C-alpha positions as CSV (number, residue, x, y, z in Angstrom):
1,X,-26.6,-4.7,-41.4
2,X,-25.8,-1.4,-39.5
3,X,-22.5,-2.8,-38.2
4,X,-21.5,-4.1,-41.6
5,X,-22.0,-0.6,-43.1
6,X,-20.0,0.9,-40.3
7,X,-17.1,-1.5,-40.9
8,X,-17.1,-1.0,-44.7
9,X,-17.4,2.8,-44.7
10,X,-14.2,4.9,-44.3
11,X,-14.1,6.7,-40.9
12,X,-13.9,10.2,-42.4
13,X,-16.9,9.6,-44.6
14,X,-18.9,8.0,-41.7
15,X,-18.0,11.0,-39.5
16,X,-19.1,13.4,-42.2
17,X,-22.4,11.6,-42.7
18,X,-23.0,11.6,-38.9
19,X,-22.3,15.4,-38.7
20,X,-24.7,16.1,-41.6
21,X,-27.4,14.0,-40.0
22,X,-26.9,15.7,-36.6
23,X,-26.9,19.2,-38.2
24,X,-30.3,18.5,-39.9
25,X,-31.7,17.1,-36.6
26,X,-30.8,20.2,-34.6
27,X,-32.1,22.8,-37.2
28,X,-35.6,23.0,-35.7
29,X,-34.0,23.6,-32.2
30,X,-31.7,26.4,-33.3
31,X,-34.2,29.3,-32.7
32,X,-34.7,28.3,-29.0
33,X,-31.0,27.8,-28.6
34,X,-30.6,31.6,-29.1
35,X,-34.0,33.1,-28.4
36,X,-35.4,31.2,-25.4
37,X,-35.3,33.4,-22.2
38,X,-33.2,30.9,-20.4
39,X,-30.7,30.8,-23.2
40,X,-30.7,34.6,-23.6
41,X,-29.9,35.0,-19.9
42,X,-27.3,32.2,-20.1
43,X,-25.5,34.0,-22.9
44,X,-25.5,37.2,-20.8
45,X,-24.0,35.3,-17.9
46,X,-21.4,33.8,-20.1
47,X,-20.4,37.2,-21.5
48,X,-19.6,38.3,-18.0
49,X,-17.2,35.3,-17.6
50,X,-15.1,36.2,-20.6
51,X,-11.4,36.2,-19.5
52,X,-12.2,36.6,-15.8
53,X,-9.3,34.2,-14.9
54,X,-6.5,35.7,-17.0
55,X,-3.0,34.6,-16.0
56,X,-4.5,32.0,-13.5
57,X,-4.4,28.3,-13.5
58,X,-7.1,25.7,-13.0
59,X,-7.6,22.0,-12.6
60,X,-10.1,20.0,-14.6
61,X,-11.0,16.9,-12.6
62,X,-11.9,13.8,-14.5
63,X,-13.7,11.0,-12.8
64,X,-11.3,8.1,-13.4
65,X,-10.2,5.5,-10.7
66,X,-6.9,7.3,-10.5
67,X,-8.6,10.0,-8.3
68,X,-8.6,7.5,-5.5
69,X,-4.8,7.7,-5.5
70,X,-4.6,11.5,-6.0
71,X,-4.3,13.9,-3.0
72,X,-7.2,16.1,-3.8
73,X,-6.8,18.1,-0.6
74,X,-4.2,20.1,-2.4
75,X,-6.9,21.6,-4.6
76,X,-8.8,23.3,-1.8
77,X,-7.6,26.7,-2.7
78,X,-7.3,26.1,-6.5
79,X,-9.7,26.9,-9.3
80,X,-11.3,23.6,-10.3
81,X,-13.8,22.2,-12.7
82,X,-15.8,19.1,-11.6
83,X,-17.9,17.1,-14.0
84,X,-20.9,14.8,-14.1
85,X,-21.1,12.9,-10.8
86,X,-18.0,14.4,-9.2
87,X,-20.2,15.7,-6.4
88,X,-20.2,12.1,-4.9
89,X,-16.7,12.9,-3.6
90,X,-17.5,16.4,-2.1
91,X,-18.4,15.1,1.4
92,X,-15.1,13.3,1.6
93,X,-13.2,16.3,0.3
94,X,-14.8,18.8,2.6
95,X,-15.1,21.3,-0.3
96,X,-16.7,21.7,-3.7
97,X,-15.2,22.3,-7.0
98,X,-15.3,26.0,-8.2
99,X,-17.3,25.1,-11.3
100,X,-19.5,22.2,-12.4
101,X,-20.0,20.9,-16.0
102,X,-22.3,18.3,-17.4
103,X,-23.6,17.7,-20.9
104,X,-24.7,14.1,-21.1
105,X,-28.4,13.8,-21.3
106,X,-28.5,10.4,-19.5
107,X,-26.5,11.8,-16.6
108,X,-28.6,14.9,-16.4
109,X,-31.9,13.1,-16.7
110,X,-31.0,10.7,-13.8
111,X,-29.2,13.3,-11.6
112,X,-31.0,16.6,-12.3
113,X,-32.2,16.9,-8.7
114,X,-28.6,16.4,-7.3
115,X,-27.2,18.8,-9.9
116,X,-29.8,21.5,-9.1
117,X,-28.9,21.3,-5.5
118,X,-25.1,22.0,-6.0
119,X,-24.3,25.4,-4.5
120,X,-21.7,26.3,-7.2
121,X,-21.8,27.8,-10.8
122,X,-23.1,25.1,-13.1
123,X,-22.8,24.7,-16.9
124,X,-25.4,22.4,-18.4
125,X,-26.2,21.2,-21.9
126,X,-29.2,23.2,-23.3
127,X,-30.5,20.0,-25.0
128,X,-31.3,18.7,-21.5
129,X,-33.0,21.8,-20.2
130,X,-36.4,20.0,-20.0
131,X,-35.1,18.1,-16.9
132,X,-35.1,21.3,-14.8
133,X,-38.1,23.0,-13.4
134,X,-36.4,26.3,-12.7
135,X,-33.4,28.3,-13.8
136,X,-31.2,29.3,-10.8
137,X,-28.9,32.3,-10.9
138,X,-25.8,30.1,-10.7
139,X,-26.7,28.0,-13.9
140,X,-25.7,28.6,-17.5
141,X,-27.2,26.5,-20.3
142,X,-24.6,25.9,-23.1
143,X,-25.7,25.3,-26.6
144,X,-23.7,22.1,-27.0
145,X,-24.1,19.8,-30.0
146,X,-22.6,16.6,-31.4
147,X,-21.8,18.2,-34.8
148,X,-18.1,19.0,-35.2
149,X,-15.3,18.9,-34.9
150,X,-14.4,22.4,-33.8
151,X,-13.0,24.3,-30.8
152,X,-15.4,27.0,-29.5
153,X,-13.7,30.3,-28.8
154,X,-17.1,31.9,-28.1
155,X,-19.0,29.9,-25.5
156,X,-22.2,32.0,-26.0
157,X,-22.6,30.3,-29.3
158,X,-22.6,26.6,-30.4
159,X,-20.1,24.3,-28.6
160,X,-19.0,21.0,-29.9
161,X,-19.1,18.3,-27.2
162,X,-16.2,16.3,-28.5
163,X,-17.6,13.0,-27.1
164,X,-16.6,13.9,-23.5
165,X,-17.5,16.6,-21.0
166,X,-13.8,17.1,-20.5
167,X,-13.6,18.7,-23.9
168,X,-16.3,21.2,-23.0
169,X,-14.5,22.0,-19.8
170,X,-11.4,22.7,-21.8
171,X,-13.3,25.1,-24.0
172,X,-14.8,26.8,-20.9
173,X,-11.4,27.2,-19.3
174,X,-10.0,28.8,-22.4
175,X,-13.0,31.2,-22.7
176,X,-12.5,32.2,-19.1
177,X,-8.9,33.1,-19.8
178,X,-7.1,30.4,-17.8
179,X,-3.4,30.5,-18.7
180,X,-2.6,27.0,-17.5
181,X,-5.0,24.1,-17.3
182,X,-4.1,20.8,-15.6
183,X,-6.0,17.6,-16.1
184,X,-6.3,15.0,-13.3
185,X,-8.4,11.9,-13.2
186,X,-8.6,11.7,-17.0
187,X,-7.6,8.1,-17.1
188,X,-8.7,7.7,-20.8
189,X,-9.1,4.0,-20.1
190,X,-12.2,1.9,-19.6
191,X,-12.7,-1.8,-18.7
192,X,-16.2,-1.6,-20.2
193,X,-16.0,-2.3,-23.9
194,X,-18.4,-2.0,-26.8
195,X,-19.8,0.2,-29.5
196,X,-19.0,3.8,-28.9
197,X,-21.9,5.9,-27.5
198,X,-24.1,2.8,-27.1
199,X,-26.5,3.2,-24.2
200,X,-26.2,0.4,-21.6
201,X,-27.5,-0.3,-18.2
202,X,-25.0,-1.0,-15.4
203,X,-25.5,-4.4,-13.7
204,X,-23.3,-3.7,-10.7
205,X,-20.6,-1.6,-9.2
206,X,-18.8,0.8,-11.5
207,X,-15.1,-0.1,-12.1
208,X,-14.3,2.8,-14.4
209,X,-14.8,5.7,-12.1
210,X,-13.6,6.8,-8.7
211,X,-16.7,5.6,-6.9
212,X,-18.5,2.3,-7.4
213,X,-21.8,4.2,-7.2
214,X,-20.8,6.5,-10.1
215,X,-22.6,4.5,-12.8
216,X,-23.8,1.9,-10.3
217,X,-26.4,-0.9,-10.7
218,X,-29.4,0.2,-12.8
219,X,-27.7,3.4,-14.1
220,X,-28.1,4.1,-17.8
221,X,-25.0,5.4,-19.5
222,X,-23.2,5.5,-22.8
223,X,-20.1,3.6,-23.7
224,X,-17.0,5.9,-24.3
225,X,-16.0,7.2,-27.6
226,X,-12.2,7.6,-27.0
227,X,-11.3,8.2,-30.7
228,X,-13.7,11.2,-31.1
229,X,-12.6,12.6,-27.7
230,X,-9.0,12.5,-28.9
231,X,-10.0,14.6,-31.9
232,X,-11.3,17.2,-29.5
233,X,-8.2,17.0,-27.3
234,X,-6.0,17.7,-30.2
235,X,-8.1,20.8,-31.2
236,X,-7.9,22.0,-27.6
237,X,-4.1,21.5,-27.4
238,X,-3.6,23.4,-30.6
239,X,-5.9,26.3,-29.5
240,X,-4.1,26.7,-26.2
241,X,-0.6,26.5,-27.9
242,X,-1.6,29.2,-30.5
243,X,-2.6,31.4,-27.6
244,X,0.6,30.8,-25.8
245,X,-1.2,28.9,-23.1
246,X,-0.8,25.4,-21.8
247,X,-2.7,22.2,-21.0
248,X,-0.8,19.7,-18.8
249,X,-1.8,16.2,-17.9
250,X,-1.1,15.2,-14.3
251,X,-3.4,12.1,-14.3
252,X,-1.7,9.3,-12.3
253,X,-0.9,6.5,-14.8
254,X,-3.3,8.0,-17.4
255,X,-3.4,6.6,-20.9
256,X,-4.1,9.9,-22.7
257,X,-1.0,10.9,-24.8
258,X,-2.3,14.2,-26.3
259,X,-1.0,16.6,-23.7
260,X,2.4,17.0,-22.0
261,X,2.7,15.0,-18.8
262,X,3.6,16.6,-15.5
263,X,4.1,15.2,-12.0
264,X,1.1,16.1,-9.9
265,X,3.1,16.6,-6.7
266,X,5.5,18.9,-8.4
267,X,2.7,21.5,-9.0
268,X,2.5,22.5,-5.4
């Protein structure tokens, strides 16, 4: 019955109903999102990061299979954002990303110990704070929600997740003042198919990311919502263009068409 209603309901109406439902669900959690000591300190830390990278460039590293064919050694001295389980590649790289971002509750729940151990600044979804026993000095809890769509110019307040951590990284990079943002490993293409955002359990090696262990056997994860993520990408592209900044897509053979393409090797 649920699937029949989804098929018969126009997408904009369905999206509006979902946003309204999500907004009501988060109302009881709003006070903590602004008044909890961890969030108050997170906001203070975030204020200090406003425009700290003006006129600089950064790379947002997705986790697609194309990373296996991308010379990541070139990024050693660049500003970089890594996301979710990107840390699996750190030993091979010989260096860590500059920043780390994760917002998906299933990823955080299953990897909280690994995430806590990362010796780099970390941006974590506030709705997953209960998975952490302490609040280290290099962590910021973002008040990210599913209700949108909107592009956040102020990362101390509510941030729309846009169905992918990449959208949150784009908003962070803008807030920090980066003039040019380059995407790599954002393949925007999955062999795993099914209802968007549905939770599934992996039954074997992961074919959709750079490492078969990424969402390996027994890992719980959500199927991608590429349509909603594209809404977020368009908002990001427009925000950057209005500010006379730029987002470029250097993903090898990526399927995303929102941003201008650029040859990865030509950037160095």
